[in-house]
N, C-alpha and C positions, 0 to 999 in steps of 0.2 A: 705162470701161475704162482710159482714159489716167491718171486720178487713181490708180486701183488700181496700175497699172504703176509710176507714179512713187513711190508709197508703198512698194511692195515693193522698190524699188531704193534706198530710203533717202533719197529726195528729199523734204524736209519741206515742208509747206504754206506755211511762211513764205517759201519761195523763189518761190511762184506770182506774187506781185505785183512781183517784181523783174525788171528787164530781164535777158535771158539773158546778155548780155555782162558783166554785173556779178557773175555767179556764178563760183565757183572752177571751174577747168578740169575737175576730177573730177565736179562736179555737172553741168556742161554735158554731159559725156560720158555720164553716167547719164540725163539728159533725152533725149539722142539715142537711147540704147539703148532707153529706154521707148517712144519714138515708133516705133522699128523693131519692137519686140515687139508693139505694139498692131496693127500692120499684118499680123501673122501670116505672116511670110515663111517659105519653106521652107529658106532658107540665110542665115546671118549671117556676114559677113566682118568681123572685128574686128582692127584694128591697134592695137598698144600697149595691150592690155587692162588692164595695170596702171594706166593712167590713169583707169580707171573707178572706182577706189576710193581712199579715203584713210581713215585711222583705222579706225573700227569698221564700215564698210559692206561689207567683203570678204565676209562671210557672206551679206549680202543679194544681192550681185552673183552669187556662186556659186550661190545658191539659184535666182535668176531664170534663169540660164543653164542650169542642170541641168534645170529644169522646161521649158525650151524644147523643143518637139516638132519639131525640124528639125536640120539639120546646122550645125555651127559650125566655121569655120576661123579660128584666132586666132593673132596674133603677140604674144609677151610675153617679158619677161626675168624674170618672177616665177615662180620654180621651184615654190613651194607651190601656186600656181594650176594649173600644168601637172600636178603630181602628183595633185591632187584632181579635175580635170576631163577631162584628155585621155585619149582612147582610142588615139590614134596620135600619135606625136611625130616630128618631123623637125627636126633642128638645122641651121640655115643660118648659115654664117660665110664669111669671105673665102676659105676653101679649098673651099667647095662645100657639099653636103648630106651629112649623115651621121646615123646613129641616135644617140639620146642615150646618155649615160653611165649613166643610171638607167632603171628600168622604171616607166612612168607608171601602168600598170594591171596588177593581178594576173591 
């Protein structure tokens, strides 16, 4: 299950023999997400979700998160991710919380 989760998140087998600390931050984040998903939690709390992807793995991350059968609360500055994944959006800034300027879900 762990190898499948890693593969689905775009973590290549060549990373398996390398120390975790030697991997790029985005790969380490996806390894951590894979470990969480294998545990089948009911809730994922994800901070700085845009750190999960670099280059071409955005689709893999979105696919894994949308297939997750639980609730996800995430913080990100990546508007395209919000638009394609979020069902409810709350914008937090130094003035407090407010609804977004765009509609995330039809």
